[in-house]
C-alpha positions in Angstrom: 53.9 130.0 126.3 56.9 128.5 124.5 57.8 129.6 121.0 57.6 126.0 119.8 54.0 125.8 120.9 53.2 128.9 118.8 54.8 127.6 115.6 51.8 125.5 114.5 49.5 128.5 115.0 51.8 130.7 113.0 52.1 128.2 110.2 48.3 127.8 110.0 47.8 131.5 109.9 50.3 131.8 107.0 48.6 129.1 105.0 45.0 130.3 105.5 43.5 132.8 103.0 43.2 136.3 104.5 39.9 137.5 105.9 39.1 140.2 103.5 37.1 143.4 104.1 33.7 143.7 102.6 33.8 144.4 98.9 37.1 142.6 98.4 38.1 139.1 97.6 41.1 136.9 98.5 43.8 136.8 95.8 47.4 136.0 95.3 49.6 138.8 94.1 52.3 137.4 91.9 55.3 139.7 91.2 57.8 138.5 88.5 61.1 140.4 87.9 62.6 139.9 84.4 66.1 141.0 83.7 66.8 142.5 80.3 70.6 142.1 79.9 72.7 139.2 78.6 76.4 139.2 78.7 76.4 142.8 80.1 74.5 144.3 77.2 70.8 145.0 76.7 69.2 141.8 75.2 65.5 142.4 75.7 64.5 145.6 73.9 61.2 147.5 74.4 59.9 145.8 71.2 61.0 142.4 72.5 59.1 143.0 75.8 56.0 144.2 74.0 56.0 141.1 71.8 56.6 138.8 74.8 53.6 140.4 76.7 51.4 140.1 73.6 52.4 136.5 72.8 53.0 135.0 76.2 51.6 137.0 79.1 48.3 138.3 77.8 47.1 134.9 76.5 47.8 133.4 79.9 46.4 136.3 81.9 43.8 138.0 79.7 42.0 139.7 82.6 44.9 142.1 83.0 48.4 142.7 84.2 50.6 145.6 85.2 54.3 146.2 84.2 56.9 148.6 85.6 60.4 149.5 84.4 63.1 148.6 87.0 66.8 148.9 87.7 68.1 145.9 89.7 71.1 143.8 90.5 71.7 140.2 91.3 74.5 137.7 91.7 74.7 135.2 88.9 75.8 131.6 89.1 79.3 132.8 88.2 79.3 134.9 91.5 79.5 138.2 89.6 77.0 141.0 90.7 75.3 142.2 87.6 73.3 145.5 87.4 70.7 145.7 84.7 67.4 147.3 83.6 64.4 145.0 84.1 60.7 144.7 83.9 58.4 143.9 86.8 55.2 142.1 86.0 52.4 142.3 88.6 49.6 139.8 88.4 46.5 139.6 90.6 45.2 136.0 90.7 41.8 136.0 92.5 40.8 133.0 94.6 44.1 131.2 94.1 46.6 129.7 96.5 50.3 130.6 96.2 50.9 127.1 94.9 48.2 127.6 92.2 49.7 131.0 91.3 53.2 129.5 91.0 51.9 126.8 88.7 50.1 129.3 86.5 53.1 131.6 86.2 55.7 128.9 85.7 55.1 128.5 82.0 55.5 132.3 81.5 58.8 132.3 83.4 60.0 129.3 81.4 59.0 131.0 78.1 61.0 134.2 79.1 64.1 132.3 80.1 64.1 130.2 76.9 63.2 133.1 74.6 65.8 135.5 75.9 68.5 133.2 77.3 68.0 134.3 80.9 69.5 132.5 83.9 66.5 133.2 86.1 63.4 135.2 86.8 62.5 136.3 90.3 59.0 135.1 91.4 57.2 136.2 94.5 53.7 135.3 95.7 51.8 137.0 98.5 48.2 136.6 99.7 46.1 139.7 99.8 42.6 141.2 99.3 41.6 142.9 96.1 38.7 144.7 94.5 38.2 145.6 90.9 
C-alpha cells in the first residue's frame, strides 16, 4: 500500500480521542512552559509566580494543576539563545479536544506574557487517558 493511501488513516487516528482503559477517561494534557527571566535577569520571583497561580491559573482551573521548576533555553526573536529558570504548568483537561484545551489556556498564556513582559510561552497539548 502506498504511503499516500495511509495518510488519511493516520490523520483520522491522530484526531480521534484515545480508547481509554476501564477506569480512565479521555483528556488533553496541556503543558505550558513559562520563562522567568527578562533581559538576562530573573524577572518572575517565587512570590510573583505564587501570585500568578492564585490570581490567574487557579480561578481558570480550580479542579487542580501541577507545577515544576525547570531550567531551559530558547532562541528569542533577536536570534540569541537564552538560558533561564522556568516554571512548567501541567493541566489535565478531561473530555476536551486539543483545540478546546488551547482555547482554555490561551487567556492564561496571554495574562502571563502581559504581566511579566514575556516574549512567549511554550504550549503543548497531547491526548491521553486519566483517572483521579
